[in-house]
Backbone bond lengths (Angstrom), bond angles and torsions (degrees), N, CA, C in turn:
res aa  C-N    CA-C-N  psi(-1)  N-CA   C-N-CA  omega(-1)  CA-C   N-CA-C  phi
1 X - - - 1.447 - - 1.529 111.43 -
2 X 1.341 115.57 -39.75 1.469 118.94 179.24 1.521 111.61 -65.49
3 X 1.324 116.37 -34.74 1.464 119.94 178.95 1.526 110.39 -64.45
4 X 1.326 116.40 -39.11 1.464 120.25 177.73 1.525 110.15 -65.95
5 X 1.330 116.32 -42.47 1.470 120.17 179.27 1.521 110.93 -63.41
6 X 1.329 116.95 -41.82 1.472 119.97 178.45 1.524 111.09 -65.36
7 X 1.332 116.45 -40.55 1.467 120.13 178.52 1.529 110.36 -64.05
8 X 1.332 116.52 -42.28 1.467 119.95 177.70 1.520 110.32 -63.56
9 X 1.333 117.49 -42.09 1.466 120.88 177.42 1.527 111.23 -59.25
10 X 1.324 115.80 -42.79 1.470 120.65 -179.33 1.522 111.27 -65.02
11 X 1.326 116.63 -45.93 1.472 120.71 179.97 1.525 110.26 -63.58
12 X 1.324 116.79 -45.13 1.463 119.88 -178.68 1.524 111.39 -67.81
13 X 1.328 117.69 -38.23 1.474 120.02 175.73 1.527 110.10 -60.79
14 X 1.326 116.75 -38.83 1.463 120.22 175.90 1.520 112.18 -63.82
15 X 1.338 116.32 -40.23 1.464 120.65 177.45 1.524 110.83 -63.49
16 X 1.334 116.60 -44.06 1.472 120.13 179.39 1.527 110.12 -64.25
17 X 1.328 116.88 -39.18 1.459 120.76 178.11 1.524 112.10 -66.05
18 X 1.332 116.49 -41.05 1.462 120.90 176.99 1.523 110.99 -60.70
19 X 1.323 116.26 -43.61 1.466 119.82 178.35 1.527 111.18 -63.80
20 X 1.336 116.80 -36.23 1.467 120.08 177.57 1.527 110.75 -64.82
21 X 1.322 116.45 -40.66 1.474 120.45 177.73 1.527 109.90 -64.20
22 X 1.326 117.28 -43.25 1.467 120.47 178.03 1.528 110.88 -62.75
23 X 1.332 116.93 -38.62 1.469 120.43 177.25 1.523 110.15 -62.83
24 X 1.323 116.73 -42.48 1.466 120.32 178.75 1.532 111.01 -64.05
25 X 1.320 116.73 -39.41 1.472 120.02 177.01 1.525 111.14 -64.37
26 X 1.324 116.62 -34.79 1.464 120.11 176.26 1.529 110.80 -64.27
27 X 1.323 116.90 -38.30 1.470 120.37 178.11 1.525 109.91 -65.65
28 X 1.329 116.98 -40.48 1.471 120.80 176.21 1.533 109.67 -63.17
29 X 1.322 117.28 -39.85 1.466 121.21 177.83 1.532 110.71 -63.66
30 X 1.326 117.06 -38.33 1.472 120.14 176.51 1.513 109.40 -60.22
31 X 1.323 116.80 -46.22 1.466 120.89 178.04 1.525 111.00 -56.79
32 X 1.328 116.01 -47.45 1.466 120.06 -178.95 1.534 111.01 -62.79
33 X 1.317 117.51 -41.80 1.467 120.63 -179.52 1.533 111.66 -66.77
34 X 1.312 116.41 -41.84 1.476 119.60 179.89 1.524 110.14 -67.47
35 X 1.324 117.96 -43.59 1.464 120.18 178.26 1.531 111.35 -63.46
36 X 1.322 116.78 -39.06 1.466 120.30 176.97 1.519 110.39 -64.35
37 X 1.316 116.62 -40.40 1.461 120.53 178.43 1.522 111.23 -63.28
38 X 1.304 117.43 -43.28 1.464 121.70 178.97 1.522 110.17 -64.21
39 X 1.317 116.51 -47.42 1.466 120.58 -179.41 1.522 111.52 -62.75
40 X 1.322 116.78 -41.18 1.467 119.07 -178.53 1.531 111.09 -67.09
41 X 1.314 117.16 -36.20 1.472 119.12 177.46 1.516 111.38 -68.59
42 X 1.325 116.64 -38.64 1.461 119.75 177.87 1.530 111.42 -64.53
43 X 1.319 116.23 -30.59 1.462 121.11 179.42 1.523 112.46 -89.07
44 X 1.338 116.64 -0.64 1.452 120.70 178.10 1.517 114.52 77.43
45 X 1.300 117.24 18.45 1.462 121.39 -179.84 1.527 109.03 -109.21
46 X 1.305 116.45 151.32 1.456 121.57 177.24 1.516 108.63 -112.75
47 X 1.310 115.83 124.14 1.464 121.04 176.67 1.525 106.29 -112.74
48 X 1.325 117.00 109.80 1.475 119.21 -176.77 1.530 112.52 -68.52
49 X 1.316 114.55 145.87 1.455 120.91 172.28 1.519 116.38 89.51
50 X 1.325 118.56 -3.42 1.459 119.19 -177.44 1.536 111.91 -67.12
51 X 1.316 116.18 -44.79 1.466 119.99 179.96 1.521 110.58 -64.97
52 X 1.315 116.08 -43.46 1.461 119.91 178.84 1.525 110.51 -63.58
53 X 1.315 116.63 -42.69 1.458 121.15 179.12 1.521 111.94 -60.08
54 X 1.338 116.37 -40.94 1.469 119.73 177.55 1.532 110.16 -63.84
55 X 1.310 116.76 -38.76 1.466 120.13 177.61 1.517 111.89 -65.66
56 X 1.317 116.77 -41.59 1.458 120.65 178.27 1.537 110.38 -62.83
57 X 1.315 115.96 -42.91 1.471 120.82 179.33 1.530 111.34 -65.08
58 X 1.326 116.14 -35.12 1.466 119.86 178.29 1.525 110.74 -63.59
59 X 1.322 115.95 -44.84 1.467 119.65 176.91 1.518 112.00 -61.47
60 X 1.324 116.42 -43.02 1.463 120.54 179.57 1.527 111.07 -65.69
61 X 1.331 116.96 -43.94 1.471 120.18 -179.75 1.519 110.79 -61.76
62 X 1.311 116.32 -43.47 1.463 119.76 -178.95 1.512 113.02 -63.25
63 X 1.304 117.34 -43.96 1.465 119.12 -176.49 1.529 112.17 -79.93
64 X 1.316 117.71 -36.19 1.462 119.45 -179.40 1.528 112.50 -68.14
65 X 1.311 117.19 -25.05 1.461 120.18 -179.26 1.517 114.88 -86.51
66 X 1.324 118.11 -5.84 1.468 120.75 -173.97 1.527 113.89 -63.65
67 X 1.307 118.94 -45.64 1.472 121.33 -175.85 1.523 111.26 -63.88
68 X 1.317 116.57 -46.81 1.462 120.53 -179.81 1.531 110.74 -64.56
69 X 1.323 115.89 -40.84 1.464 119.99 178.68 1.525 110.76 -63.60
70 X 1.326 116.78 -39.36 1.467 120.54 177.14 1.518 110.75 -60.70
71 X 1.324 116.87 -49.72 1.466 120.72 -178.37 1.529 112.02 -65.71
72 X 1.329 116.76 -27.69 1.468 120.93 -179.82 1.534 112.40 -85.31
73 X 1.322 117.50 -4.20 1.455 120.51 178.88 1.512 113.52 81.78
74 X 1.315 117.06 21.76 1.458 121.12 -177.03 1.513 115.30 -86.05
75 X 1.327 118.01 -10.44 1.456 120.20 178.08 1.516 110.05 -82.82
76 X 1.286 116.30 152.02 1.459 121.69 -178.77 1.519 109.27 -68.64
77 X 1.321 115.11 129.50 1.466 121.69 175.98 1.521 107.66 -125.36
78 X 1.299 116.38 155.67 1.459 120.86 179.93 1.526 108.11 -100.57
79 X 1.325 115.65 63.67 1.462 120.57 -178.02 1.521 112.31 -67.32
80 X 1.327 117.66 -26.66 1.455 120.25 179.13 1.527 110.36 -60.70
81 X 1.327 116.64 -45.82 1.459 120.93 178.13 1.525 110.80 -69.75
82 X 1.326 116.65 -38.51 1.466 120.31 -179.07 1.526 112.18 -68.68
83 X 1.322 117.22 -30.87 1.466 119.53 -177.60 1.526 111.99 -67.08
84 X 1.333 117.80 -20.40 1.459 121.04 177.71 1.525 111.70 -75.75
85 X 1.317 116.65 -17.16 1.465 120.55 -178.82 1.524 110.39 -89.65
86 X 1.325 115.83 150.52 1.457 121.44 176.45 1.511 111.29 -84.59
87 X 1.322 117.15 177.16 1.460 125.33 -173.88 1.510 117.04 -41.21
88 X 1.339 117.70 -67.18 1.468 120.56 -174.52 1.522 111.74 -67.94
89 X 1.329 117.75 -40.18 1.470 120.98 179.46 1.520 110.62 -65.55
90 X 1.317 115.87 -42.93 1.468 119.60 179.57 1.525 110.51 -63.41
91 X 1.324 115.53 -44.39 1.467 119.01 179.60 1.522 110.71 -62.98
92 X 1.322 117.52 -40.77 1.462 121.36 178.42 1.512 112.38 -62.66
93 X 1.334 117.00 -43.98 1.465 120.77 179.00 1.528 110.09 -66.79
94 X 1.328 116.50 -41.02 1.476 120.42 177.35 1.527 111.06 -60.98
95 X 1.327 116.70 -45.47 1.466 120.62 179.17 1.529 111.11 -63.80
96 X 1.318 116.93 -41.44 1.465 120.95 178.32 1.530 110.38 -62.86
97 X 1.328 116.56 -45.59 1.468 120.28 179.50 1.525 110.99 -61.79
98 X 1.327 116.56 -42.68 1.466 119.98 177.81 1.522 111.31 -64.08
99 X 1.320 117.10 -41.21 1.470 120.78 -179.23 1.526 111.03 -65.46
100 X 1.320 117.60 -44.23 1.470 121.04 -179.82 1.529 110.03 -65.56
101 X 1.329 115.93 -44.04 1.463 119.64 179.38 1.526 110.87 -64.14
102 X 1.324 117.07 -43.76 1.470 120.26 179.01 1.524 110.58 -61.46
103 X 1.319 116.94 -41.56 1.469 119.93 179.34 1.528 110.82 -64.34
104 X 1.317 117.28 -44.75 1.471 120.75 -178.77 1.525 111.43 -64.81
105 X 1.324 117.27 -43.45 1.465 120.52 -178.57 1.529 110.70 -71.76
106 X 1.321 118.00 -34.39 1.466 120.41 175.46 1.524 110.47 -64.31
107 X 1.314 116.49 -40.03 1.467 121.53 176.56 1.535 110.07 -62.66
108 X 1.330 116.74 -44.23 1.464 121.09 177.14 1.528 110.75 -62.03
109 X 1.326 116.68 -42.78 1.470 120.63 179.73 1.519 110.77 -60.74
110 X 1.332 116.62 -43.27 1.457 120.49 179.39 1.525 110.29 -60.11
111 X 1.327 117.75 -44.78 1.456 120.18 179.97 1.517 112.54 -68.43
112 X 1.317 118.31 -36.02 1.462 119.71 177.26 1.522 111.25 -66.93
113 X 1.324 117.21 -39.96 1.471 119.66 176.02 1.523 110.37 -63.79
114 X 1.309 116.36 -38.12 1.472 121.01 176.82 1.532 110.47 -63.49
115 X 1.337 116.47 -40.67 1.464 120.97 178.24 1.525 110.76 -61.97
116 X 1.331 116.83 -43.96 1.467 120.48 178.66 1.522 110.00 -61.57
117 X 1.322 116.07 -45.12 1.474 120.72 -179.17 1.532 110.91 -61.45
118 X 1.333 116.87 -43.62 1.470 120.36 179.88 1.524 111.62 -67.94
119 X 1.322 117.36 -39.36 1.469 120.31 177.89 1.521 110.65 -63.20
120 X 1.316 115.86 -38.38 1.464 120.50 178.15 1.524 110.48 -68.83
121 X 1.331 117.02 -45.05 1.455 121.85 -178.31 1.529 111.55 -61.62
122 X 1.328 117.34 -45.00 1.460 120.70 -175.39 1.523 113.58 -91.28
123 X 1.321 117.29 -1.24 1.454 120.10 177.48 1.518 113.70 67.41
124 X 1.338 116.92 33.43 1.467 120.36 179.22 1.522 110.41 -60.00
125 X 1.332 114.92 135.51 1.463 119.83 175.71 1.520 108.63 -128.19
126 X 1.304 114.74 157.10 1.455 121.41 179.52 1.531 109.38 -64.97
127 X 1.313 115.99 141.58 1.469 118.96 177.29 1.524 111.10 -89.82
128 X 1.311 117.70 8.46 1.455 122.65 177.93 1.532 109.66 -87.31
129 X 1.306 115.66 -173.12 1.458 120.18 -175.23 1.523 113.72 -69.65
130 X 1.335 117.18 -16.80 1.460 118.43 -178.22 1.528 113.46 -84.33
131 X 1.332 118.05 -21.21 1.474 123.87 -179.63 1.533 111.37 46.88
132 X 1.307 116.44 44.43 1.460 123.21 -178.14 1.524 110.36 -83.02
133 X 1.329 118.23 137.90 1.465 118.84 172.62 1.534 109.21 -58.13
134 X 1.325 117.16 127.46 1.461 120.87 -171.20 1.522 114.21 -66.82
135 X 1.316 118.54 -21.85 1.452 118.83 179.58 1.527 111.50 -66.15
136 X 1.324 117.38 -24.84 1.475 120.12 -179.48 1.530 112.28 -64.28
137 X 1.335 120.77 -51.27 1.467 118.30 177.03 1.530 112.94 -75.75
138 X 1.330 117.63 -22.51 1.463 119.80 179.90 1.523 112.03 -74.00
139 X 1.323 117.37 -31.73 1.460 121.24 -174.71 1.530 113.76 -61.57
140 X 1.344 120.29 -49.41 1.469 117.91 179.42 1.528 112.77 -66.14
141 X 1.320 117.31 -30.17 1.467 119.96 176.89 1.525 109.16 -66.45
142 X 1.311 116.75 -46.97 1.466 120.96 178.28 1.527 110.71 -62.72
143 X 1.324 117.22 -41.70 1.470 120.86 179.57 1.526 110.81 -61.54
144 X 1.325 116.78 -42.34 1.454 120.33 178.98 1.519 112.26 -62.87
145 X 1.320 116.69 -39.74 1.467 120.63 178.86 1.531 110.38 -70.34
146 X 1.329 117.63 -37.21 1.465 120.55 176.60 1.532 110.08 -62.34
147 X 1.315 117.29 -45.28 1.469 120.40 179.65 1.528 109.90 -66.34
148 X 1.326 118.49 -35.53 1.458 121.00 175.80 1.526 110.28 -63.46
149 X 1.326 117.18 -42.04 1.468 120.71 176.94 1.525 110.13 -61.18
150 X 1.324 117.29 -42.43 1.465 121.14 177.18 1.526 110.13 -60.84
151 X 1.332 117.05 -42.96 1.467 120.68 179.50 1.525 111.50 -62.69
152 X 1.317 116.48 -40.01 1.464 119.97 178.67 1.527 111.51 -66.60
153 X 1.324 116.48 -44.02 1.469 120.14 178.35 1.534 110.07 -65.82
154 X 1.320 116.35 -41.36 1.464 121.79 176.47 1.528 109.72 -58.74
155 X 1.326 116.48 -45.81 1.455 120.51 178.70 1.518 112.70 -64.21
156 X 1.309 116.15 -40.83 1.466 121.24 179.71 1.528 111.18 -63.35
157 X 1.321 116.64 -48.61 1.466 120.47 -179.58 1.528 110.29 -64.40
158 X 1.315 116.70 -43.37 1.458 121.25 -179.83 1.525 111.23 -62.96
159 X 1.316 116.72 -44.60 1.467 121.23 -179.57 1.523 110.65 -66.43
160 X 1.322 117.07 -41.55 1.466 120.32 179.14 1.527 110.90 -64.58
161 X 1.325 117.18 -36.01 1.463 120.75 -176.64 1.524 113.13 -80.81
162 X 1.334 116.89 -36.07 1.468 119.72 -171.50 1.522 114.30 -112.74
163 X 1.334 117.32 -21.80 1.460 119.90 -174.69 1.510 113.29 81.80
164 X 1.332 116.61 -0.46 1.473 120.71 178.78 1.518 108.66 -94.46
165 X 1.323 115.07 128.65 1.451 120.83 -179.26 1.523 110.40 -61.01
166 X 1.335 117.85 141.04 1.460 120.51 178.61 1.524 112.76 -77.79
167 X 1.314 116.87 -4.34 1.465 121.70 -174.47 1.513 109.82 -100.17
168 X 1.310 116.37 134.15 1.467 121.62 175.94 1.513 109.34 -100.63
169 X 1.333 115.12 141.68 1.457 119.14 174.45 1.520 108.95 -72.69
170 X 1.318 116.42 169.75 1.458 120.48 -179.38 1.524 112.36 -62.50
171 X 1.341 117.89 -25.14 1.466 120.05 178.57 1.520 112.64 -84.03
172 X 1.340 117.19 2.69 1.456 121.58 176.03 1.509 114.70 94.11
173 X 1.322 118.26 -10.87 1.459 121.24 179.09 1.515 110.42 -79.90
174 X 1.334 115.47 146.78 1.449 119.69 176.54 1.524 109.92 -71.62
175 X 1.335 115.58 143.49 1.442 119.44 172.13 1.522 106.30 -79.65
176 X 1.296 117.53 117.77 1.457 122.28 -176.38 1.520 108.30 -127.16
177 X 1.304 116.07 141.20 1.462 120.21 176.82 1.523 109.24 -58.76
178 X 1.312 116.39 131.15 1.467 120.67 178.51 1.521 110.31 -69.23
179 X 1.327 116.76 -34.57 1.463 120.63 -174.63 1.521 113.14 -90.98
180 X 1.307 117.89 -4.65 1.475 120.44 -175.69 1.497 111.87 -78.79
């Protein structure tokens, strides 16, 4: 059973890392689009869709980076309030917070996937100058939220089973209950 859990951890860590790389590539794409927009304006030319493309990339970068940021401990946590609690109470509050967050993000993921499906079904296109089918920029955003939901559920199950927090501090050490 432990071998399966370790294999799942390895595969999921790879998925979170892949999403982080894709998020970084989206940030590079934003840079390229903004620089192209600046250069084209200086040259007196208009290139349609650059501003919209940068916005689409921003949404993709933000959502694709969520799972990796969660596992790296980059999301805001209320550790000050949690540090006042003892072992079992702290673990219970942590598990409750993870469960509520996982449920909310899973609900959001379901609706985003539904939005992509409906945009594809009805052929929705952007009303901006790029006239891009809307499912194209919606898909990476939905994918990032789905992977974030998986990371939260993965963290919840792992924490419930082992007592080890799924969040790593910035120095790479796991956040572990002192009293556990």
